[in-house]
Structure formats: structure tokens, C-alpha cells
C-alpha positions in Angstrom: 24.8 3.4 -46.9 26.7 6.5 -48.1 30.1 5.2 -49.5 29.1 1.6 -49.7 26.5 2.4 -52.3 29.2 4.0 -54.5 32.1 1.4 -54.7 32.8 1.2 -58.5 35.4 1.7 -61.1 37.2 4.4 -59.3 38.1 2.0 -56.4 39.1 -0.6 -58.9 41.4 1.8 -60.6 43.3 2.7 -57.6 43.8 -1.0 -56.7 45.1 -1.7 -60.3 47.4 1.2 -60.0 48.8 -0.2 -56.8 49.6 -3.6 -58.4 50.9 -2.1 -61.5 54.0 -0.9 -59.8 57.2 -2.7 -60.1 57.5 -3.4 -56.6 54.6 -3.6 -54.2 54.9 -4.2 -50.4 51.7 -4.4 -48.7 53.3 -3.9 -45.3 52.3 -0.6 -43.8 55.8 0.6 -42.8 57.8 -1.1 -45.6 59.0 0.4 -48.9 56.3 1.1 -51.4 53.6 2.1 -49.0 52.6 5.1 -51.0 48.9 4.4 -51.0 48.4 4.6 -47.2 50.7 7.7 -47.1 48.6 9.1 -49.8 45.5 8.4 -48.2 46.6 9.8 -44.7 47.8 13.0 -46.3 44.7 13.5 -48.6 42.5 12.8 -45.4 44.6 15.2 -43.1 44.1 17.9 -45.9 40.4 17.5 -46.1 40.1 17.5 -42.5 42.2 20.5 -42.0 44.5 18.8 -39.5 48.3 18.3 -39.2 48.3 14.6 -38.8 46.2 11.5 -39.8 47.0 8.0 -39.2 45.2 5.1 -41.0 44.4 1.9 -39.2 42.6 -1.4 -39.7 39.1 -0.4 -38.3 37.2 2.2 -36.6 37.7 0.2 -33.3 41.2 0.1 -33.8 41.1 3.9 -34.5 39.5 4.8 -31.2 41.6 2.3 -29.4 44.8 4.0 -30.8 43.4 7.4 -30.1 42.9 6.5 -26.5 46.3 4.9 -26.2 47.9 7.9 -27.8 46.2 10.3 -25.4 47.8 8.3 -22.5 44.7 6.6 -21.3 45.7 3.6 -19.1 44.9 1.5 -16.0 42.7 3.0 -13.4 41.8 6.1 -15.6 37.9 7.0 -15.7 36.8 7.9 -19.2 33.4 9.6 -19.4 31.3 8.9 -22.5 27.7 8.5 -23.7 25.4 5.7 -22.7 24.2 5.6 -26.4 27.0 4.5 -28.8 28.2 1.5 -30.6 30.1 -0.6 -28.3 33.6 -0.2 -29.7 34.7 2.8 -27.6 33.6 1.3 -24.3 35.5 -2.0 -25.3 38.7 0.1 -26.2 38.5 1.9 -22.8 38.1 -1.3 -21.0 41.0 -3.1 -23.0 43.3 -0.3 -21.9 42.6 -1.1 -18.3 40.7 2.2 -18.0 37.2 2.5 -16.4 34.4 3.6 -18.9 31.8 5.9 -17.3 28.8 6.2 -19.5 26.4 9.0 -18.6 22.8 10.0 -19.8 22.1 11.7 -23.1 20.2 14.9 -23.7 17.4 15.6 -26.0 19.9 15.7 -29.0 20.8 12.1 -28.4 24.3 13.2 -27.3 26.4 13.5 -24.2 24.5 15.9 -21.7 27.1 18.3 -20.4 25.4 18.5 -17.1 25.7 14.7 -16.6 29.5 15.0 -17.4 30.0 17.5 -14.7 28.3 15.2 -12.1 30.5 12.3 -13.2 33.8 13.9 -12.9 36.1 12.6 -10.1 39.8 12.7 -9.2 40.3 9.7 -11.3 38.7 11.1 -14.5 41.3 11.5 -17.4 39.1 12.1 -20.5 35.7 12.5 -22.0 35.0 10.7 -25.2 32.4 12.7 -27.3 30.6 10.5 -29.7 28.6 12.4 -32.3 25.9 10.1 -33.7 25.5 11.8 -37.1 25.4 15.2 -35.6 27.4 17.2 -32.9 26.9 17.2 -29.3 27.0 20.6 -27.3 30.7 20.8 -28.0 31.3 24.3 -26.7 30.0 23.2 -23.2 31.7 19.8 -23.3 35.0 21.4 -24.2 34.7 24.0 -21.5 34.0 21.3 -19.0 37.2 19.6 -20.0 39.3 22.6 -19.9 37.9 23.6 -16.3 38.8 20.2 -15.2 42.0 19.3 -16.9 40.6 16.6 -18.9 41.5 15.3 -22.4 38.7 15.7 -25.0 38.5 12.8 -27.5 36.0 12.6 -30.4 35.0 9.2 -31.6 33.5 10.5 -34.7 32.9 7.2 -36.6 29.5 7.9 -37.3 30.1 11.7 -38.1 32.6 12.1 -40.9 31.8 15.2 -42.6 29.6 16.8 -39.8 30.6 19.9 -38.4 29.8 22.2 -35.2 29.7 25.9 -35.7 31.8 25.5 -38.7 34.6 23.2 -37.1 34.7 19.6 -38.5 33.8 16.9 -36.0 36.9 15.0 -35.0 39.1 18.3 -35.0 37.6 20.0 -31.9 39.3 17.8 -29.3 42.8 16.7 -28.9 42.3 13.7 -31.0 39.6 12.2 -33.2 38.8 8.9 -34.7 36.8 7.6 -37.7 35.4 4.4 -39.3 35.2 3.4 -42.8 33.0 0.2 -42.6 29.9 -0.4 -44.6 27.6 1.8 -42.4 29.8 4.9 -42.6 30.3 7.9 -44.9 33.3 6.3 -46.6 33.5 2.5 -47.1 36.7 0.6 -47.6 35.6 -2.8 -46.4 37.1 -2.1 -43.0 39.5 0.7 -41.9 39.6 3.8 -39.6 41.6 7.0 -39.1 43.0 9.0 -36.2 43.5 12.8 -36.7 45.1 15.2 -34.4 47.2 18.4 -34.5 49.3 17.0 -31.4 52.6 15.5 -32.6 53.0 13.5 -29.4 49.5 11.9 -29.6 50.1 11.2 -33.3 53.5 9.5 -32.6 52.0 7.4 -29.7 48.9 6.4 -31.5 51.0 5.2 -34.5 53.4 3.3 -32.3 50.5 1.6 -30.5 49.2 0.4 -33.9 52.4 -1.2 -34.8 53.5 -3.3 -31.8 55.1 -0.2 -30.3 57.6 0.5 -33.1 58.7 4.1 -32.9 59.5 4.1 -36.6 62.8 6.1 -36.1 64.1 7.3 -39.4 67.3 5.6 -40.7 66.8 2.4 -38.6 66.0 -0.9 -40.0 62.7 -2.2 -38.5 64.4 -4.9 -36.5 66.5 -2.4 -34.6 63.6 0.1 -34.0 63.1 0.9 -30.4 59.8 1.1 -28.3 58.8 3.1 -25.4 55.2 1.4 -24.8 53.3 -1.8 -25.8 51.2 -1.9 -28.7 49.2 -4.2 -31.0 49.0 -4.9 -34.7 46.3 -2.6 -36.0 47.9 -1.6 -39.3 45.9 -0.9 -42.4 46.6 -2.6 -45.8 47.8 -0.8 -49.0 44.7 -2.3 -50.7 42.3 -0.8 -48.1 44.1 2.5 -48.5 43.8 2.5 -52.3 40.0 2.0 -51.8 40.0 4.9 -49.3 41.6 7.2 -51.8 38.9 6.8 -54.4 36.2 7.0 -51.6 37.5 10.2 -50.3 37.2 11.8 -53.8 33.5 11.3 -53.5 32.9 12.6 -50.1 31.7 16.0 -51.0 29.1 14.5 -53.2 28.0 12.1 -50.6 27.5 14.7 -48.0 25.8 17.1 -50.4 23.3 14.5 -51.8 22.6 13.0 -48.4 21.6 16.3 -46.9 19.4 16.9 -49.9 17.6 13.7 -49.5 17.1 14.1 -45.7 15.6 17.6 -46.3 13.0 16.2 -48.6 11.9 13.7 -46.3 11.8 16.0 -43.2 9.9 18.4 -45.3 7.4 15.7 -46.2 6.7 14.7 -42.6 7.2 18.0 -40.8 3.5 18.5 -40.3 3.0 15.3 -38.2 2.1 16.1 -34.7 2.5 12.7 -32.9 6.3 12.2 -33.8 9.0 14.3 -32.2 12.0 15.2 -34.4 15.4 15.2 -32.8 16.5 18.6 -32.0 20.1 19.7 -32.8 23.0 21.8 -31.5 23.9 22.7 -35.1 21.5 21.1 -37.7 23.3 22.9 -40.6 26.4 20.9 -39.7 24.6 17.5 -39.2 24.9 14.7 -41.6 22.1 13.6 -43.9 22.3 9.8 -43.9 20.2 9.4 -40.8 16.8 10.6 -39.5 15.7 10.1 -35.8 12.3 10.8 -34.3 10.5 9.7 -31.1 7.2 8.2 -30.6 4.9 7.8 -27.5 6.6 4.9 -26.0 8.3 1.5 -26.8 5.3 -0.3 -27.8 4.4 2.4 -30.3 8.0 2.3 -31.6 7.7 -1.4 -32.3 4.5 -1.1 -33.9 5.8 1.7 -36.1 8.9 -0.4 -37.0 6.7 -3.2 -38.0 4.6 -0.9 -40.2 7.8 0.3 -41.9 8.8 -3.2 -42.6 5.6 -4.0 -44.1 6.1 -1.1 -46.5 9.8 -2.2 -47.4 11.6 0.0 -45.2 14.0 -1.0 -42.3 15.3 0.8 -39.4 18.9 1.8 -38.4 20.1 0.9 -35.0 16.7 2.1 -33.3 14.9 -0.3 -32.6 16.8 -2.7 -34.8 20.1 -2.9 -33.2 19.6 -1.4 -29.9 21.5 -3.9 -27.8 24.7 -3.0 -29.6 24.4 0.6 -28.9 23.1 0.9 -25.2 25.2 0.5 -22.3 22.3 -0.5 -20.1 22.3 -4.0 -21.7 26.1 -4.6 -21.7 26.4 -6.7 -18.5 28.9 -9.0 -20.4 31.3 -6.1 -20.5 30.6 -3.7 -17.8 29.8 -6.5 -15.4 33.5 -7.3 -15.2 34.3 -3.9 -13.7 33.9 -3.4 -10.0 31.6 -0.5 -9.9 29.1 -2.1 -12.3 29.3 -5.5 -10.6 25.8 -6.8 -9.6 24.3 -3.5 -10.5 21.1 -3.1 -12.5 22.7 -1.4 -15.5 19.3 -0.2 -16.8 18.7 1.7 -13.6 21.9 3.8 -14.2 20.6 5.4 -17.4 16.9 5.6 -17.3 16.4 8.6 -19.4 18.7 7.1 -22.1 16.8 3.7 -22.3 13.3 5.4 -22.4 14.5 7.8 -25.3 16.2 5.0 -27.4 13.4 2.6 -26.8 10.7 5.0 -28.1 12.7 6.1 -31.2 12.9 5.5 -34.8 16.2 5.7 -36.6 16.1 5.7 -40.5 19.0 5.2 -42.9 18.8 7.6 -45.8 20.7 6.3 -48.8 22.8 8.6 -51.2 21.1 6.8 -54.3 17.6 6.9 -53.0 15.3 7.9 -55.9 12.4 10.3 -56.0 9.7 7.6 -56.0 11.3 5.9 -52.9 11.4 9.0 -50.9 7.8 9.6 -51.8 7.0 6.1 -50.6 9.0 6.4 -47.5 7.2 9.6 -46.6 3.9 8.0 -47.2 4.8 5.1 -45.0 6.0 7.4 -42.2 2.6 9.3 -42.5 0.5 6.2 -42.4 2.4 4.8 -39.7 2.0 7.8 -37.6 -1.8 7.6 -38.1 -2.1 3.9 -37.1 0.2 4.4 -34.0 -0.9 7.8 -33.1 
């Protein structure tokens, strides 16, 4: 999966350089933390933002982004009913109330559903681009009109854009993940990006027990103005990140090329519905989504693909980790969802996801494998059509 396919000599060289220094301090805010500083600076430059702050995971990144934006107890945060569970966990962990809403045909936040969900307690909207952009102009305007903070959890969308603007840079703050399924892979790791100095400072403080990192003070005398956690990144992780970031343009280019070939090969099929886009030119190339007639058809299609050596990605394979309708263990602890049939809250989202197939498109997939995948999709559509 993208960067995970390309771990090699370059990453090892960065780690070796780290340990070749006379003095190595693997503590994020100690002396010698040049790899993390370098990673943050290079990432901020590539994203075109003023500030980037590296943390221990993508979950930590959205947690810090929310904290940096001032999300706290009682705040309502609108987001999508289709996402990995992490942002909803982070909202809940801060004492705020997650408010998932239905998706539209692009598999993203439906702006009309956002408007219906806004109340006097709403503090923010978390847009979560699943490998492509939501209708960001409309979402941004809703936030502006209602005085809401727009946050982008772009964990799945590093390198994607909307009308020429990189996802993660449109809202007040954005977050990214570097685990094995993401554009860049550092083992674990995440990044917060923003042009807002106050959000940056507060996010950095939250990631380090509340330390304000005032210059000239020993760490033990550093003050704090809010609580925090230990969500720091390691120097080894940052070293890997530097090498991975040097490969990002190639990763994005090759992924898009591979996706185009597959889409061209199946574009004539009449019984599958390809996902529409708000900006297809800006979407990533590592994922392909299409819908079938119903849940049973999708499951038969998945089984057919497995017989031909191809797995699925999230849909249907890991739906339970990406759909709010089955998160009773988390949402059931919140008053507004207690004893509520969660599935009934997002029927459109549930029906769409359960009838969909999501495919991973590797960077290093060869031409023969692409041809075999196209053939398996075509034959699967004939069997299940």
C-alpha cells in the first residue's frame, strides 16, 4: 500500500545518519532532535503551510488537531458516518459529542446534512476525505456562515487536492496518518498542519503533557496552560518519514497512472456504478470504489475477487471499523445515542457502504496483475449482474 511498498535503503540511510551523530537524543523536545524538526519543516514546505507538528500516530494527530482548535466538553462536532473510528474516538475522548451525518454520492460529508445537524452547541465540522475531496467549497461556506471551525482529518488523503488546494490545508487545521495503509509509511506516526500559530502551539502542547516549550527555560520549569498527553513522535520514526516524503511525488503519480488503467478497462461495464467525484483530477490513485445492486451482490463479488487472488479494502472487508452505525460500544455511552438503533440514523450511508466494493491499487502493481484484476472485475460483474 503506497509508501509501505517502498521501505528500503533510503529509510535505512536516514536511520543510520541519526545514529552516526556524536550525541543522539531520541526525546522529542531534547537536544539533537534534528530529524523531527527536519521532517516537520520539509512536510510543511511540501504542503505549503506555515506549521507542521509530528506526533505518534494518525489518531494522535486528529486528537491534537481537535484539542488545538479548542474542542472540549459539551461541544458538538459534525463529521461523516463513514470514516475510520479514530476521529470519533478523539472527539469523544475530549468530552465533546460526535455528530455523524449521512454521506452523499461521492462517499463524503453531505453539505445539506451538515446544515440540518447544526445546533447552538455545534463547535466544528470534521471533513474526512476518503482518498478524494468532499464538496469543500460548500462545507467551508456552511462553517463560515455558522461560525464553525473546519477541521480536515485527511489521514486517508495525503497528496489529494480540491480545486488546486491540497486537502488538509483548506480548513483551520488538518491531520495525517503514516501507518501501513497510507500514502507515506513510517510504521506509525502522524502530522498536524495549520497556518494558525495558536492552534499549532496548543496542539503541540497537548501532544507533550501540556508543556508550552518556552525558549530559554529548562524543561522542568516549563509552564502549562492546559492538560495534555504523551503523543510525541520518535526520532527514528521521523527519520523514516524524511525518506518517505522524498518519494511522495512518485507515489502519487504512479498510483494515479495505475488507477486510470484499471478504470479504463472496466469503464464499459453497465452493472457497476463508479464513484463520482467533486474533483477527480485531485483524487488519489491508491483506491477504486464502485457500487453494485445490493449487499448480497457485493458479498458475492468480494468472494469472486478472492477466488482470483484479489482482496478488498475496507468495503466490505473492514466495514465495521468504518461505519458509525455499528459503533454501539462507543456512541452508546453518549446520552443522545443511548438505547437508539444507530443503523436507523444513517440508512443511506449504510446501504451505500454495504453495496460497495473498495479496491486497493498498489504502487508497484505490474501490467499483468492489472490485466488480471480487470479480467476478474469484468467476470465478476457478469456473474453477479
